[in-house]
C-alpha positions as CSV (number, residue, x, y, z in Angstrom):
1,M,-172.4,-49.8,-36.5
2,A,-174.2,-52.5,-38.6
3,M,-177.0,-54.5,-37.1
4,S,-176.3,-58.2,-36.4
5,E,-178.3,-60.8,-38.4
6,A,-180.2,-61.7,-35.2
7,A,-181.2,-58.1,-34.7
8,K,-182.3,-57.8,-38.3
9,K,-184.4,-61.0,-38.0
10,A,-186.1,-59.5,-34.9
11,V,-187.4,-56.5,-36.8
12,P,-191.1,-57.1,-37.5
13,K,-192.1,-57.6,-41.1
14,S,-194.2,-54.4,-41.0
15,E,-191.0,-52.4,-40.4
16,R,-188.9,-53.9,-43.2
17,G,-188.4,-52.5,-46.6
18,V,-188.6,-56.0,-48.1
19,P,-191.2,-57.7,-45.8
20,G,-190.7,-61.3,-47.1
21,K,-187.0,-61.2,-46.3
22,S,-185.3,-61.4,-43.0
23,G,-181.6,-60.6,-42.3
24,T,-179.4,-59.4,-45.1
25,G,-181.2,-57.3,-47.7
26,S,-184.4,-56.8,-45.6
27,Y,-183.7,-53.0,-45.2
28,P,-184.9,-52.5,-41.6
29,L,-186.9,-49.3,-41.2
30,N,-187.5,-49.4,-37.4
31,T,-185.5,-46.3,-36.4
32,P,-184.9,-42.9,-38.1
33,K,-181.2,-43.9,-38.7
34,H,-182.2,-47.2,-40.2
35,R,-184.8,-45.6,-42.5
36,A,-182.2,-43.0,-43.8
37,E,-179.6,-45.7,-44.3
38,A,-182.0,-48.0,-46.0
39,V,-182.9,-45.3,-48.6
40,A,-179.2,-44.5,-49.1
41,L,-178.3,-48.2,-49.6
42,A,-181.2,-48.9,-51.9
43,S,-180.2,-45.8,-53.9
44,M,-176.6,-46.9,-54.1
45,H,-177.3,-50.5,-55.1
46,H,-180.4,-50.1,-57.3
47,G,-180.2,-46.5,-58.6
48,S,-181.6,-43.3,-57.0
49,H,-184.8,-43.3,-59.1
50,S,-185.4,-47.0,-59.5
51,A,-188.8,-48.5,-58.7
52,F,-187.2,-50.5,-55.8
53,T,-185.6,-47.4,-54.3
54,E,-188.9,-45.5,-54.6
55,R,-190.7,-48.3,-52.8
56,I,-188.2,-48.2,-49.9
57,R,-188.4,-44.4,-49.8
58,A,-192.2,-44.4,-49.7
59,K,-192.4,-47.0,-46.9
60,A,-189.7,-45.2,-44.9
61,K,-191.7,-41.9,-45.2
62,R,-194.9,-43.7,-44.2
63,L,-193.2,-45.2,-41.1
64,A,-191.6,-41.8,-40.2
65,G,-194.9,-39.9,-40.5
66,H,-193.8,-38.3,-43.8
67,K,-190.6,-36.8,-42.4
68,L,-187.6,-38.7,-43.8
69,E,-184.3,-37.5,-42.2
70,S,-181.2,-37.5,-44.3
71,V,-178.3,-39.8,-43.5
72,S,-175.9,-36.9,-43.1
73,K,-178.1,-35.3,-40.4
74,L,-178.3,-38.5,-38.4
75,K,-174.6,-39.2,-38.4
76,A,-173.7,-35.8,-37.1
């Protein structure tokens, strides 16, 4: 289930893939599921090896303690 706009705005800037943005497009990284989905969405929209996707992936790994779970594992 997608996060509501209010829930996205409540995520601290330090836990967003795009810190200057709140709400749509901010890529919340506050839970393992959100981290995996943010990487998948960035990959889908910006290309899997784009600089933007690599930034999202790197921040997600930092917040996860260098263990980034895959989306398929989290949805099972």
